[in-house]
C-alpha positions, -999 to +999 in steps of 0.1 A: +567-471-027+592-480-057+619-506-046+648-481-033+673-472-057+647-480-087+649-450-111+618-439-126+616-427-163+608-390-172+570-388-169+570-381-210+586-416-216+564-431-195+535-427-221+558-426-252+546-392-267+572-372-286+595-349-263+585-312-263+555-295-276+534-306-309+550-303-340+531-274-352+535-254-319+559-229-318+595-233-294+610-204-304+617-193-266+622-228-252+656-252-257+644-284-265+633-305-236+629-274-213+593-272-221+563-293-206+550-322-233+513-313-228+499-346-240+522-367-223+511-353-189+473-348-200+470-385-214+495-400-191+464-415-167+461-439-198+489-457-195+486-459-156+454-477-163+468-497-189+495-511-167+470-515-137+447-532-160+476-557-170+485-564-131+445-568-125+443-595-154+473-612-145+488-605-179+524-601-169+526-635-153+508-654-183+537-640-207+561-647-183+547-683-179+551-685-215+592-682-214+614-666-237+599-677-267+567-655-256+527-660-263+506-646-291+475-624-286+450-656-293+467-675-264+471-643-240+429-638-247+420-671-235+450-671-206+437-641-192+399-647-196+394-622-218+386-636-251+376-606-271+394-581-295+398-554-269+430-576-253+448-571-285+441-533-278+455-536-245+485-556-258+490-528-283+491-501-259+512-518-235+537-524-262+535-489-275+547-476-235+577-503-235+562-527-211+559-553-238+575-563-267+557-577-300+579-598-322+573-599-362+558-630-359+532-615-333+544-632-300+546-608-268+572-608-245+583-587-212+603-559-212+633-564-187+616-536-160+587-557-163+598-589-157+617-577-129+592-559-114+556-569-125+558-603-123+546-620-091+568-646-091+601-623-090+615-611-056+614-574-069+576-576-074+556-546-064+529-550-089+506-559-060+514-525-043+506-507-079+475-529-085+460-524-052+470-491-037+476-469-064+453-484-089+424-490-066+428-462-041+451-434-049+439-433-085+404-425-075+412-403-051+431-380-075+399-377-094+386-355-061+415-328-066+399-302-084+369-305-057+397-305-025+414-276-039+385-253-042+366-264-008+397-276+014+376-307+019+388-343+020+388-373+043+417-377+068+437-407+068+422-416+099+386-416+085+394-432+054+413-460+072+383-465+096+369-486+067+383-521+077+387-531+039+405-498+031+426-503+057+433-538+047+440-532+012+461-501+018+484-521+049+490-554+027+498-533-005+525-509+012+539-541+031+563-553+002+577-520-007+583-507+026+603-538+035+625-530+001+626-494+015+636-505+050+662-528+038+678-505+018+679-479+046+697-504+067+725-516+043+733-483+026+723-455+043+721-460+082+745-475+109+716-483+139+745-495+162+732-513+195+700-498+201+676-516+222+646-495+218+626-484+186+591-464+183+577-468+147+550-442+144+527-445+118+544-478+109+515-495+088+522-531+084+551-531+110+574-533+075+603-512+089+599-525+123+604-563+112+637-557+091+652-531+120+646-556+142+658-587+125+690-568+116+700-559+155+702-584+179+679-576+210+662-543+194+627-540+205+601-521+186+565-506+192+544-497+163+518-470+165+492-469+142+454-465+140+431-493+149+421-509+116+457-509+104+469-529+138+449-552+130+458-557+098+495-554+110+492-579+134+477-605+107+512-595+089+536-597+121+518-634+124+539-640+089+572-631+104+600-653+121+590-662+160+617-641+170+607-610+153+571-615+164+583-616+198+602-580+196+574-559+178+542-551+192+513-532+178+497-497+202+468-484+188+468-446+184+462-419+161+496-404+156+478-370+155+470-373+195+488-345+212+499-373+238+513-410+228+510-437+251+549-445+259+573-432+285+594-403+282+631-409+275+626-446+266+638-451+231+670-448+210+652-443+175+620-429+167+608-437+131+582-416+112+579-432+076+555-415+054+537-398+085+547-362+080+533-357+047+501-373+057+489-350+089+473-313+088+508-288+087+500-278+123+505-311+137+538-317+123+561-299+146+539-313+176+547-348+161+585-340+162+579-324+199+565-359+210+593-375+196+618-356+212+603-363+243+600-403+239+639-402+228+665-407+251+697-382+251+719-390+219+685-407+203+675-403+170+644-392+145+640-404+113+616-387+089+616-408+057+588-392+034+576-380-004+600-346-006+607-324-032+642-304-033+645-274-012+645-253-045+608-267-050+610-274-085+614-311-084+618-341-086+584-345-104+576-378-087+580-364-054+560-330-060+533-356-074+529-375-045+526-346-023+497-334-046+482-369-043+481-367-005+463-334-009+430-356-018+432-372+019+450-343+038+438-310+022+456-290+051+487-311+049+523-297+040+540-304+006+575-314+018+612-308+017+643-311+035+642-273+048+607-275+061+614-307+078+647-294+097+625-260+103+601-280+124+627-303+139+649-272+153+611-260+164+605-292+184+640-290+204+664-309+180+696-289+166+686-282+129+721-274+122+732-315+129+704-326+107+712-348+081+693-351+046+699-385+023+686-399-007+662-427-006+639-439-033+656-419-064+633-390-075+607-398-048+618-400-010+644-385+011+655-392+052+660-365+075+677-375+106+678-353+136+698-360+168+688-353+202+715-338+226+734-365+246 
């Protein structure tokens, strides 16, 4: 989601509000920084929408095009197609949360993080993910959270993705972020070795498969995905090098199905990225049991997802992503390594040999289980 290895600022810092309680509130029983900043939490959505709107109107790209001298508000009003005072209000808001910098002469430039991650020409760009998936999809779904909490009713990912437009928007937006995460996993965390067959369960665009296959001579990968997502994935696959295209295939399947259309003991690696938190809790162990059955002796199950620590008190972004999943998976489980490993053990893996690794700082973790040789 975020580029692997990037660091997220504390929630209170994101909106620039004072840390701690309001100035007139009592803090006698709490040390500075230990209590919640209620204003930053309550008004944080405003900063989110300021960022998403900047992406929607190509504001960051237009400022980047102006170079080191920056651009003034009048120039940006015309460049962004918003020739009205409200653009100044957006610029002021983005400067206040440190996305932009304003010179004494009134010219705007980008902060280092904004320039690196929110400009479409940057190789680290993931603004499309924030614009399309977070801003247009998940942000809207979070408005339903109170109703989902009280009624237990929410769409499933399968029903949500049955809409071709939703499936395409989600898959395209997710792709770049997943490629960055997969590359980080291969380079920094995991030795793939001489594996020959991989099963990518719920693999979306196929991003992990493309990276793994390109990094491993002879490796073939099968991506199991929902029908509409497969169609979006095939279009992204067509943009990959010919050798990669030939070694990655898509098979239509709802991963929650009790049986998978694959042979037993046929794979060296089964990958589940962002799947465990997207299905109802009773199904999770069954997914791992299917993976155990599909793996060859000595094979590995890789579970990558949004997770909190086993202490269940953070990190905040991992916890909030778990909460966001509630809006499209009301019967799901907020994940932590202990809960994952417990279900891996129930599926036949040796829990004492499971490994846990940090992936995207403060948000995701990887749990690796081994099938006995």
